[in-house]
N, C-alpha and C positions, 0 to 999 in steps of 0.2 A: 504493499497498502504506499509506505513513505516515499520508495523509488521508480512509482508511476507518478506521484505529484509534483507538480510544474514548478510550488516552490516548496522549501521547506522552513519553515519562521521557530527561531528558540530564541532565547534570550538567556549572555551569553551562553549562546551556541557552542564554543568547542570542552566547553565545559558536558554539556548532554554529547559530544563528538565520542568522549573519553569515556560515559558510562555508556555508548552503546557499541566501540569499538570492541572493550572490555566484554560482552554479549555474545561475539561476533558478527556484530554487523558493519563492517569495518566500509561498504560500499556506501555507505553514508557520507565519509567525506569528498568522495566526489561526486557527489549528485552536483548539475550545472546549476540549481536554483537554488543553492544554501544561501542564507541571509542568517543577519542577528537583528531582533525585532530591537536590542540595545544603541549598532548603532543609528537608525534613525530614529529614538528618545537623544541623542547625544548630538544628534545634526539638527534637530530639532526646535533647539534649547539654547542658548545664552552658553556661550563659553566661558559659565565662572565653577568656578571648586566651589565645593559644599559646603567648605569652611565658610565662603565670601558669599556664601545666603544662593548659590548655586544648585542646582533640579538634584534631589537623591535620584538616580538612574537605578539603584538597585529595583527590580519588578515590586515587591508589594510596597514600599512608599511611590513609586512612582504612578501606581496603580490607584491607591487614594485619593492622590493626587487628582491625576483626572480619569480615573473607569468607574471605580466604586470604592467611596468614605469606609467602605465595610471589607474592604478587601483584604486585611490581615486577618478576620476570625477560621479562615479557614487554617490556613498555618500557626494559627492558637490552640484549635484543636486537634492537631498533629503534637507542637510541644505538651499539650496536658495530659498526651497519651505517654510518651516520652516518659514524663513526669511518674507519671504512675507506676511506670515500667522502672524506671528507678530508685523510685523508694520502695518497688514491691522484692528489690537488690536488696535492697541495703539492708532494710529488716532482713533480709538472710542474714547478711553478715553482722549485725548488729544482736542475733542472735548465739554468734557464736563468738563473741565480747569483741569484736572490730571494734574501733572507734573510728567512726567514716572522717569526720575532719582529719586525723592524724594519716587517714591511708591515703584521703586526694592529697592533702598534703606531700606524701610519702612520692606519689606518682606525678604534680604537676613536675617534679624535679627527671628532667628526661634524662641524663642519668641510671631512673632508676628504671621499669617494666616488671609487670604480673610475673616474669619469673623468678624476681628475688624474691617473690612474694610465697610463702607456705601454699602449701600446693591442695591445699580444702581452701582458703579464700581466691587463691586463683584457679580453681574450678569454677566460685561464683562468677567472678569474674570474667571469663572464657566462655562460660555457658551463653550462646547466641537465645535461649530465651530468657534470658533478665538483658539482652540487649537493647537501651535502648534509641540506639544508633542504626540497626537492625530493621528494617521498613518492614518486613515481614510477621513485627510482634507488634505493627499497630494494625487495630480491627478498619478492615475494609471500609467500611461505609467509612471513613473520617478519612482514608489515601485516598479517596476515590472520589471524595469532592476537592481535595486540596489539589491533585494532578488536574484532575477539568478545569477548575478554575485556573489555575497555574497558566493553561494552556487560552482559556478565553483572554484571560488577561494580556497573555504576549499579544494576538494577534488583535485585539482591538486596539492598544496601543499603536504595533507596528499600523493599522489601515489606519488609527489615527497622528500618527507623525507623516508616512508618507506623504501625503496633502503639501505639509510645510516646507519638507524637503526638498519636495519637488519648487516649489514656489520661493524656496530661496536659490533655484536653481542648484544643488547639494547632489542628484543625483548620482551623478560622475565620481564627485567623491563617496559613494558609499556604495558603487560597484567597484570600484578597487579595493577596498577596506571587504568587501564580499570576498573580493579573490585573493584575499591574504586571510581568510578564517583557513582552510587545509595549511596553507603554511605553517603560518604561528601555531598549527595543534599540530605539526609532524613536529615542530622546534618542541614545544613540550611534551611530547612523546620520546625523544631522541633523549633531551636531559634529565627524565625519569630516567629509563633505560642506564644512560650513565651512572648518575645517584647510583644505582641499584648493585650498577657491576664493581664497586670502590667498598 
């Protein structure tokens, strides 16, 4: 379905390309209609940094400003589900006498890893069923809404910004940036490979 589409639109497209590449969908990188709605958001707004009053180009804040004042609610529902998983995991650790604050301080130090912990603590930390960052643990109805509205906000922002970019005569700049997406994606991939080899 994706390969047959004339246009593939994402927000921070390189991130999505890395995810799809990791699950064997490397053909998307060569898609001729690949774009990033963030390119159009950037070109449709004044070139002012966020700290000087410029727009926040993250999907949710940008969508709150231009599309739906309630755009962050779906992300909040996911965050709540993740928090509940973390609480469940932490309660299990507390039952074993683990002080969560001390554990977090220990793990914040990049020198330390879960491998440095006793096996019973490590097993709980590495148990995927307790991992709040594993989206398989998020209830499907929550995740479905979150993903669907991310797609809707991305498309609506793109459709909002496209005429502004055209009016500003910035389409050729957008097209040049679109051509750079696979090149920059590949640079990131190679860098990651180099870092893994060290």
